[in-house]
Structure formats: C-alpha cells, structure tokens
C-alpha positions as CSV (number, residue, x, y, z in Angstrom):
1,M,2.8,-26.7,-7.3
2,G,-0.5,-24.9,-7.7
3,N,-0.8,-24.1,-4.1
4,R,2.8,-22.8,-3.6
5,E,2.8,-20.3,-0.6
6,I,5.7,-17.8,-0.2
7,K,6.0,-14.6,2.0
8,Y,5.3,-11.1,0.7
9,F,8.9,-10.2,0.7
10,E,9.8,-13.2,-1.3
11,A,7.1,-12.4,-3.9
12,I,8.6,-8.8,-4.2
13,R,12.1,-10.3,-4.8
14,E,10.7,-12.9,-7.2
15,A,9.0,-10.0,-9.2
16,I,12.2,-8.0,-9.4
17,D,14.3,-11.2,-10.3
18,L,11.9,-12.4,-13.1
19,S,11.8,-8.7,-14.4
20,M,15.6,-8.5,-14.5
21,Q,15.8,-11.8,-16.2
22,N,13.3,-10.7,-18.9
23,D,14.5,-7.3,-19.6
24,P,18.2,-6.2,-19.3
25,S,17.2,-2.5,-19.1
26,V,15.6,-3.2,-15.6
27,Y,18.1,-2.3,-12.8
28,V,17.7,-1.6,-9.0
29,M,19.1,1.2,-7.0
30,G,18.6,2.2,-3.4
31,L,20.0,2.9,0.0
32,G,20.7,-0.5,1.6
33,V,19.8,-2.6,-1.6
34,P,23.0,-4.9,-1.3
35,D,23.0,-4.9,2.6
36,P,22.7,-8.4,4.3
37,K,19.1,-7.7,5.2
38,G,18.3,-6.5,1.6
39,I,15.4,-4.1,2.3
40,F,13.3,-6.4,4.5
41,G,14.6,-9.4,2.5
42,T,13.3,-8.1,-1.0
43,T,16.7,-7.6,-2.7
44,I,18.7,-10.3,-1.0
45,G,20.9,-12.1,-3.4
46,L,20.1,-10.0,-6.4
47,Q,23.5,-8.2,-6.5
48,N,25.3,-11.6,-6.4
49,K,23.2,-12.7,-9.5
50,Y,23.2,-9.6,-11.6
51,G,26.1,-7.7,-10.4
52,S,26.9,-4.3,-9.0
53,Q,26.2,-2.5,-12.4
54,R,22.5,-3.6,-12.2
55,V,21.9,-3.8,-8.3
56,M,23.6,-0.9,-6.7
57,D,23.7,1.0,-3.4
58,M,23.3,4.6,-3.5
59,P,24.6,7.6,-1.4
60,C,22.3,9.6,1.0
61,S,21.3,12.0,-1.8
62,E,17.7,11.0,-2.6
63,N,17.1,14.1,-4.7
64,G,20.1,13.8,-6.8
65,M,19.9,10.0,-7.2
66,T,16.2,10.3,-8.3
67,G,17.3,12.7,-11.0
68,V,19.8,10.0,-12.2
69,A,17.1,7.5,-12.2
70,I,14.7,9.7,-14.2
71,G,17.5,10.5,-16.6
72,S,18.3,6.7,-17.2
73,A,14.6,6.1,-17.7
74,L,14.4,8.9,-20.4
75,V,17.0,7.2,-22.4
76,G,15.4,3.7,-22.2
77,M,16.3,2.1,-18.9
78,R,13.7,0.9,-16.4
79,P,14.9,1.8,-12.9
80,I,13.6,0.4,-9.6
81,M,14.5,2.8,-6.9
82,T,13.9,1.8,-3.3
83,H,13.5,3.7,-0.1
84,Q,13.5,1.9,3.2
85,R,11.1,4.6,4.5
86,V,8.7,6.7,2.7
87,D,10.2,9.6,4.8
88,F,13.4,9.4,2.9
89,A,11.7,10.0,-0.4
90,I,10.4,13.4,0.9
91,L,13.9,14.6,0.0
92,A,13.2,13.7,-3.7
93,M,9.8,15.3,-3.9
94,E,10.9,17.9,-6.4
95,Q,12.2,15.2,-8.8
96,I,9.1,12.9,-8.3
97,V,6.5,15.6,-8.6
98,N,8.0,18.2,-11.0
99,Q,10.1,16.0,-13.2
100,A,9.0,12.3,-13.3
101,A,5.2,13.0,-13.1
102,K,5.3,15.6,-15.8
103,W,7.7,14.8,-18.6
104,H,5.3,12.7,-20.7
105,Y,2.6,15.5,-20.5
106,M,5.0,18.4,-21.1
107,F,6.4,16.7,-24.2
108,A,3.0,15.8,-25.7
109,G,3.5,12.1,-25.1
110,Q,6.9,11.8,-26.9
111,L,8.8,10.9,-23.8
112,N,8.2,8.4,-21.1
113,V,9.6,7.8,-17.6
114,P,9.2,4.1,-16.8
115,L,10.5,4.5,-13.3
116,V,9.3,2.4,-10.2
117,I,9.8,4.0,-6.8
118,R,9.3,1.4,-4.0
119,L,8.4,3.1,-0.8
120,I,8.0,1.4,2.7
121,I,5.4,2.8,4.9
122,G,4.1,2.0,8.4
123,R,4.4,2.1,12.0
124,G,6.9,0.3,14.2
125,W,8.9,0.0,17.3
126,G,8.8,3.7,18.4
127,Q,10.4,5.1,15.2
128,G,8.2,8.1,15.6
129,P,7.3,11.1,13.6
130,Q,10.2,10.8,10.9
131,H,10.2,7.2,10.2
132,S,6.8,5.8,10.6
133,Q,4.6,7.8,8.2
134,S,2.0,6.7,5.7
135,L,2.0,9.4,3.0
136,E,0.3,7.6,0.2
137,S,-2.3,10.3,-0.3
138,W,0.3,12.8,-1.0
139,F,1.6,11.0,-4.1
140,A,-1.9,9.9,-5.2
141,H,-2.8,13.8,-5.4
142,I,-0.4,14.2,-8.2
143,P,-1.4,13.6,-12.0
144,G,1.2,11.9,-13.8
145,L,2.0,9.3,-11.0
146,K,0.4,5.9,-10.6
147,V,0.2,4.6,-7.0
148,V,-0.3,1.2,-6.0
149,M,-0.5,-0.6,-2.6
150,P,-0.7,-4.4,-2.7
151,T,-1.9,-6.2,0.4
152,T,-1.3,-9.9,-0.6
153,P,1.8,-11.7,-1.8
154,Y,0.0,-12.6,-5.0
155,D,-0.9,-8.9,-5.7
156,A,2.6,-7.8,-4.5
157,K,4.3,-9.9,-7.4
158,G,1.7,-9.2,-10.1
159,L,1.4,-5.5,-9.4
160,L,5.1,-5.0,-9.2
161,I,5.8,-6.8,-12.5
162,S,3.0,-4.6,-14.1
163,S,4.6,-1.4,-12.6
164,I,8.0,-2.2,-14.0
165,E,6.6,-2.8,-17.4
166,D,4.6,0.3,-17.2
167,N,5.9,3.4,-19.3
168,N,4.7,5.8,-16.6
169,P,6.3,6.4,-13.2
170,V,4.6,4.2,-10.5
171,I,4.9,4.8,-6.8
172,F,4.8,1.1,-5.2
173,I,3.9,1.2,-1.6
174,E,4.6,-1.5,0.8
175,H,3.5,-1.6,4.5
176,R,6.4,-3.1,6.4
177,W,4.1,-5.4,8.6
178,L,3.1,-7.2,5.4
179,H,6.5,-8.3,4.5
180,T,6.2,-11.6,6.2
181,I,2.7,-12.7,5.6
182,S,2.2,-15.7,3.4
183,G,0.0,-16.4,0.5
184,H,-0.5,-18.3,-2.7
185,V,2.0,-17.1,-5.4
186,P,2.5,-18.8,-8.8
187,E,6.2,-19.3,-9.8
188,K,5.7,-18.0,-13.3
189,M,5.7,-14.4,-14.5
190,Y,2.1,-13.0,-14.3
191,R,0.5,-9.5,-14.1
192,V,-2.2,-7.9,-11.9
193,P,-3.6,-5.0,-13.7
194,I,-2.9,-1.5,-12.2
195,G,-6.1,0.4,-11.3
196,K,-8.4,-2.5,-10.4
197,P,-10.0,-2.8,-7.0
198,K,-10.6,-6.3,-5.7
199,I,-13.7,-7.5,-3.7
200,V,-12.1,-9.9,-1.1
201,R,-15.2,-10.6,0.9
202,K,-18.8,-10.4,-0.2
203,G,-21.6,-9.1,2.0
204,N,-24.9,-7.3,2.0
205,D,-24.8,-5.1,5.1
206,I,-22.0,-2.7,4.8
207,T,-19.1,-1.9,2.5
208,I,-15.6,-1.5,4.0
209,V,-13.0,-0.1,1.6
210,A,-9.4,-0.4,2.9
211,T,-5.7,-0.3,1.6
212,S,-2.7,-2.3,2.5
213,L,-2.4,-3.4,6.1
214,M,-5.8,-2.0,7.0
215,T,-7.3,-4.5,4.5
216,I,-6.0,-7.1,6.8
217,E,-7.6,-5.5,9.8
218,A,-10.9,-5.1,7.9
219,L,-10.8,-9.0,7.3
220,R,-10.2,-9.7,10.8
221,A,-13.2,-7.5,11.7
222,Q,-15.3,-9.2,9.2
223,E,-14.5,-12.7,10.8
224,F,-15.9,-11.4,14.1
225,L,-18.8,-9.6,12.6
226,V,-20.1,-12.5,10.5
227,G,-20.3,-14.4,13.9
228,I,-22.9,-11.9,15.1
229,G,-24.8,-11.9,11.9
230,I,-23.3,-9.0,10.1
231,E,-22.2,-9.5,6.6
232,T,-19.5,-7.0,5.5
233,E,-18.3,-6.5,1.8
234,V,-14.5,-5.9,2.0
235,I,-12.8,-4.0,-1.0
236,D,-9.1,-3.9,-1.3
237,L,-8.3,-0.8,-3.3
238,R,-4.8,-2.1,-4.4
239,T,-4.4,1.0,-6.6
240,L,-5.0,4.6,-5.4
241,R,-4.2,6.3,-8.8
242,P,-5.8,5.5,-11.2
243,L,-8.8,4.9,-9.0
244,D,-11.6,2.7,-10.4
245,D,-14.6,3.6,-8.2
246,T,-17.1,1.5,-10.1
247,P,-16.9,-1.6,-7.9
248,I,-17.2,0.7,-4.7
249,I,-20.3,2.5,-6.0
250,S,-21.9,-0.8,-7.0
251,S,-21.2,-2.3,-3.6
252,V,-22.6,0.8,-1.8
253,K,-25.8,0.5,-3.9
254,K,-26.2,-3.0,-2.5
255,T,-25.3,-2.4,1.1
256,G,-26.3,1.2,1.6
257,R,-23.4,1.9,4.0
258,L,-19.8,2.8,3.6
259,L,-16.8,2.7,5.9
260,V,-13.3,3.5,4.6
261,V,-10.3,2.4,6.6
262,D,-7.0,4.2,5.9
263,N,-3.4,3.8,7.0
264,G,-2.8,7.6,6.8
265,W,-4.3,10.7,8.4
266,K,-8.1,11.0,8.2
267,S,-8.1,14.6,7.0
268,F,-7.5,15.1,3.1
269,G,-6.7,11.3,2.9
270,I,-7.8,8.4,0.7
271,G,-10.9,7.9,2.9
272,A,-12.0,11.5,2.1
273,E,-11.7,10.8,-1.7
274,I,-13.7,7.6,-1.4
275,V,-16.4,9.2,0.7
276,A,-16.6,12.1,-1.8
277,R,-17.0,9.9,-4.8
278,V,-19.6,7.7,-3.3
279,T,-21.5,10.9,-2.2
280,E,-21.2,12.4,-5.6
281,K,-22.2,9.2,-7.5
282,G,-24.4,7.1,-5.1
283,F,-25.8,9.4,-2.6
284,S,-29.4,8.3,-3.1
285,H,-28.4,4.7,-2.2
286,L,-26.8,5.7,1.3
287,L,-28.9,4.5,4.3
288,T,-26.6,6.4,6.7
289,A,-23.6,8.9,6.6
290,P,-20.4,7.4,5.3
291,Q,-17.6,7.1,8.0
292,R,-13.8,7.2,7.8
293,I,-11.2,5.6,10.1
294,G,-7.8,7.0,9.9
295,L,-4.9,8.5,12.1
296,P,-5.6,11.4,14.5
297,E,-4.5,14.9,13.7
298,V,-1.0,14.7,15.4
299,P,2.4,13.7,14.1
300,T,3.3,10.0,14.7
301,P,4.2,9.5,18.3
302,T,7.2,7.5,19.6
303,S,6.0,6.6,23.2
304,P,4.1,3.3,23.6
305,A,1.7,5.3,25.9
306,L,0.8,7.5,23.0
307,T,0.9,5.0,20.2
308,N,-1.8,2.9,21.9
309,H,-4.1,5.9,21.4
310,F,-2.9,6.8,17.9
311,Y,-3.2,3.7,15.6
312,P,-6.7,2.5,14.5
313,H,-7.1,-1.3,14.6
314,V,-9.6,-4.1,14.3
315,E,-11.6,-3.2,17.3
316,D,-12.1,0.3,15.9
317,I,-13.4,-1.1,12.8
318,I,-15.9,-3.4,14.7
319,R,-17.2,-0.6,16.8
320,A,-17.8,1.6,13.8
321,V,-19.7,-1.0,11.9
322,L,-21.8,-1.7,15.0
323,E,-22.5,2.0,15.4
324,M,-23.4,2.4,11.6
325,L,-25.8,-0.5,11.9
326,K,-27.3,0.8,15.2
327,R,-26.2,-2.2,17.2
328,D,-25.4,-1.6,20.8
329,S,-21.7,-2.4,21.3
330,R,-22.1,-2.6,25.1
331,S,-24.2,-5.7,24.7
332,I,-21.5,-7.4,22.5
333,S,-18.3,-8.8,23.9
334,I,-15.6,-7.5,21.5
335,P,-12.3,-9.5,22.1
336,K,-9.0,-7.7,22.5
337,L,-7.4,-8.8,19.2
338,H,-4.0,-7.1,19.5
339,E,-1.8,-7.7,22.5
340,G,0.9,-5.0,23.6
341,P,1.8,-1.7,22.0
342,L,-0.1,-0.9,18.8
343,D,3.3,-0.1,17.0
344,I,4.6,-3.5,17.6
345,P,3.3,-6.2,15.5
346,D,2.3,-9.8,16.7
347,M,4.5,-12.7,17.0
348,N,4.2,-13.6,13.2
349,F,6.5,-10.7,12.4
350,T,10.1,-11.7,12.2
351,G,11.8,-8.3,11.2
352,P,14.3,-7.2,10.4
353,F,13.0,-3.9,11.9
C-alpha cells in the first residue's frame, strides 16, 4: 500500500476526482474532456461519475469560455479548464492576463478567481510551430498568476490539489511526454505546497536547475556523470511563480557552478531568470559563468531532419557540464541515450498522441 505506483496521467485524474468528491464547487471544462482519450487519459470516466453538468466539453471558443470560467470563479465555483495544447490557450490570453490575473488586485483583495488552467506543452510527432510550443515563461511573467510545472506523478497529484484549493488563478503545466511515467503516489488526498523547489539529487560539483521533462533529462545526465566522478546537484523547480530561489542560491554557494536546463526558448526564458537571480544574489560564489540550455531562436520545426538539431537532450547537458568543469569531452565516451528523431519519445510512451 505504501509503495503504490501509478502513472502521471492517473495521478492527475485522481487529484481531480478527489477534489470533485471533496468540493461540489469544483467542475471541469475543456475541449475534448469527455472524449474517449480524455486529455491523455487524465479525464477518462469523470463525466460518467459526475455528470455533464460538472464535466463538460466546450466549443472552440477559448477566449469566450475562459470568460465563463472566470465569471463562475468570481461567484464561488472552482473551475478546472483544460487545453490539450498550450497553443490553444493563446486565444484566451486577454482573459487570462487582463482579467483572471488582475481582479484580486484591482478590487483590493475583495474578489478572488480560484481558477486552474491546465496546459499541455511539449514536442511530438512533427506537430510543428503551432502545436508543440513550451510557453511557460510567458505566463510566469505575469503578476497575479501562479505557474506550476510538476515533473513526477507524486508532485502532479499534490500540486494539482493545492492548485484547485488555491484562491488565485493557477496555470498548471504538463509536458505530454510525462503522462506515462510511473511513480509512487499515495491514494489519500495530500498537498504539495506551491512555490517550493525540490532537490532531487545532491552533489557538490555543479548545480543543475531544471523544469518538467528537462528534470528527467538532467537526472539521466547525472546518472552518467556520477560514473566519471562528477557529482551534480539537481533541483526541480516545480513552481515558476512564485519562485523561491533560496535553495538554488544555497546550492550554488556549495558547488560554485550553475547550469539551467529549460523546455522553452533560451532567450528571455526561465533560464535567464534563474541566472539573473543567482548572479544578483550569489555572484561571489560563482567559480565560472552560469550557463543555460534551451531551444534555439527559431520556431518549432516539423521535419525530423530539423527537430534533431532543435531539441536539447541529455547529451547536451553532459557536454555542458564537462565544459564547465574543464573536462575534455573528446576523451570521454558519451553514449547516445536517445534513438531516433528527437520529437518522438522512447518506447515507454504509449500515447495517445
């Protein structure tokens, strides 16, 4: 019982189910929510259990329906709005940025918008510039929004429950390659606090800060690096806003080196924010210039020939660490840890798309 393992998508579904059981004001809305695939499996069976008044499909009118969700939140409901792609939420940015994020502030704390917006990010199967983006830094730029990005099934369930119970709008971001990973998840209702990074591996040589899928890649790099005598400390941010940088600064004071690995574009992204904070608060502890890994400065490609040069992966992390530690990568045999095009996951991924 104590070691129960379920998949990430099951942890998401369980968090929604328990929250709906616990609070009748919680409801789910989104394009494809009641479909047979159920948003990567995360909403399967919920409409049968709770009915179409609490688990509902919505038309292709993202801006209008986000307004409906905000209005319902203002009168006491707790909507969970789900988008199968972050790209679709772009159509609702006016409602998210100008309405949901600002009502509490503009009305002197007298009004709240307890809204969760689930966004699916990430690469895959040649879906290209309009269906494969990672726009988390865009949302994290906005005061009034909380932005969370769980990596593990345990954190996915605990952070989603915390997000649903929060009285502020929360952008809940899931990388679609994470939906089928497995991990320990208790059956009971529990909460992971919003705004707390997690040190997932301890080390003394270099600090790697990562988010979402790139935390998995950083851990894979750590497994290789420890075999050649390099101890990496890996920090999973989990929350982008509010950002608690205390564990990061403390880690860099110990290691003297910082590498930030991001899912999004390198310029103006999460990596840039982390590097800026460490430089401002811990510059004297740095033994070498901080480095960032992120997407190159072009839109997301569709062609496999281009995607293989677009997405950063575990080997890029290993080479960056070796360079920062002044280790000659030519003398070290780095295995190829991802086979095939870089926008197609390994065989552990079972879909749906």
